[in-house]
N, C-alpha and C positions, 0 to 999 in steps of 0.2 A: 143600331140601325132602325129605320122607320118601320112601322107595322105595315101589313099588306094594304090596309085601307089608304094609308098615306101615300104609298108607292103608286097605287092605281089612281089617285086623285091629284091631278096636276095643280089644282087650285090650292089645296092644303099644303102641298109641297112648296109652292111658291111663297105662301105665307111664312112658313118656317125659314126658308132660305133668305127671304127679304129681311127678316129680323136679324139673322146671322150676318148678313152683308152689312147692315147698319152697325152692328156691333164691331165688326172687323174694321170698318172705316173710322170708327170712333176711338179705337185702341191706338195708343202711341207705341213706338218701338219698332224693331225690325220685324220682317215678315214671319220669320221662324217662330218667334215668341207669340205673335198674334195668332198664328195658325194653331199653335198648341192650345191656347186658351179657347179659341173658337171651336176646335174639335171636342174639347172637354164639354163645353156648353151645348154643342150640337147633340151629344149623347143624352144629356139631361133633358134637353128640349124635346127630343123625339120620345124619350121615355115618358115624359109628362103627357104628351099627346097620345101615346099608346095606352096609358092607363084609362084615359077617357074613351078611347075606342073600345077597349075591353068592356067598358060599362054601357056600351051601345050608343055612344055619342056619334053624331054625323062627323065624318073626317074633317070637313071645313070648320065646323064648330069646335072640334077637338084641337085643331091647330091654332085657331084664334084664342081659345082659352089657355093653351099652353104658353103662347107668347105673352098674354096678359099676366099670367102667373109669374113669368120671369121679369116682367117690368120693362121700363124704358131702356133700350140698349145703350143710349148715351150715358144715362145714370149708372148703369152697370159697368160700362167701360171705365168710368171715372173711378170706380172702386178698385180697379186693378192697377191704377197709376203708381201707387206706392210699391207694389210688388215688382212692376216693370222697372221703375226707377232704381230700386235697390239692385236688381239683377244687372241692369246696364252699367250702373256706377261701379259695381264690383268688377265686372268684366273689363271695363275701361281702365280702372285703377291697376288691376293686376297686369294688364297688357302694357301699360306705360311703365310700371316698375320693372317688368321683365325686359322690355326692349330698351330701356334707357341706357344701361351699361354697354350693350352691344353697339347701339347707334353712336353713343358717346365715344367709345374707343375708335370707331371708324373716323369720326370727325377729328379726334385728337391726332390720329395717325396721318390724316390728310393735311391738317392746318397747323400742326405743331411738330414739324420734322426735327430730328430724324424720326422715321416711322416707328422705331422700337428702341427703347421703351417709350411709350407716349409720355408727354410732359404736360399734365393738366395746368400747371402754373403758367406755362407758355401760352396756352390758348386763352385761359381766363384772364391773364394779365393783359393780353392784347385786346381782348373783347370782353370787358367787364360787364357789359349789358347781358351777356349770356349767363354770367354768374347770378344776376338778378332773376333771370328766367328760371334757373335751377332752384333758387331759393323759394320760388313760388310753386313750381311744378312738383317737386319731390314731396314736400309736406302735404300738398293737396291730394296727390295720388295715394299717399299712405293713409290719409284721413278717409278717403273714399273706400279703401279696402277695410279699414278698421271699423267704420260706421256701418258696414254691412255684415260684420262678423258678430262675435259675442258682445263687443263693446257697444254695438249699435242698439242692443236691447235696453241699454241704460240711458240712451240719449233721446231727448224729445224730437219728434218728427225726423227720425234718422233717415228714412228714404229720401226726403228732400235735401237733408244735409249732405248725404252721400252723393246725390245727383249733382248738386251745386259744386261740391268739391271736385268731383270727376270732371265736370265741365271746365272748371278753372284750370285743373291740371292739363286737360287736353288743349285748351286755348294757349296756355303757356308753352306747351311743347310745340304747338303749331307756330307760334311766334319765334321760338328758339330755332326750329329747323329752317324757317324762312330766313331768319337772320344769318344763319350759317351758310345757307345756299347763296345769299347775296355776297357774303364774305368770300366764299369759294370762287364765285364768278369774278369778283373784283381782283382777287389774287391771280386767277388764271389769265386775266388781261394785263395786269400790271407787272407781275413777276412770275411767269409760268415756270421758270426754272426752279423756283423754291418749292414747288408742289411735288409730292410723291404721287404721280398720276394714277397708278393702279388703285391705291387707297382713296385718292380723291374721287375717282369715278364710283368706287364702292360707296363712299360716304354720300355722294350726290344721289345715287339710286336709293339708298336706305333712307336718307333724309326726305327725299321727295315722296317716297311711299308712305312714310310715317306722317308726313305733313297732311296728305290727303285723308288718311285714316283718322288722325286726331281731330281734324276739322269736322269730319262726319260724326265722330264719337261725341264731340262737344254739342253738336246740334241735337243728337238723339237724347243726350242727358238732359238738356234744357227742355226739350219737347216732352219728355216723360215725367219731369218733376211734378209732384202733386200740386195742384192749384191751391193758391192761398198759403203756401208754406214759405 
């Protein structure tokens, strides 16, 4: 928390908050992660100002000196890109690996009847493009997870590698779900009797939800990737 001098001096308070707002705007990634970083730096920034207040410095001068000590917010935000990229990549990779079998089973049950047991060969044989999507998405998602774990410490620029791998996996899943939604729509119009409608609706909902989430995840991973990597 800020010291009494800063609390009673709106100019000093605005100096600190303006710096923190610039930092928040420069940070990539979701709001929750940005908020955690900004809160941690807010404590340090106020502590730096408090030390100067305790030494008898004017509140405005104390706030100005504190932000000068912490440096340019854009430069500081750039130093967090690796951490944010690794965090987002790992979360996206784990989510894709975990959701893949569940969403895949729903699509198999819908597009490769009879609904049980599912027949992967029936779906992949009819839609070989989806096999190519899987060949890209699965290894990329696993690489994103591996590159943010113990293996990542041995890899050069592993935050950027993980972010790029997660983005590729997310884009591949977006393409795959979009392809299957088109196939489902075409089948519903051309041969509705061949569909198991309860599982078809379930697959459509799951595929649509994941399509939106994976597109967003891909954008975030690309946005957070360390520059120049």
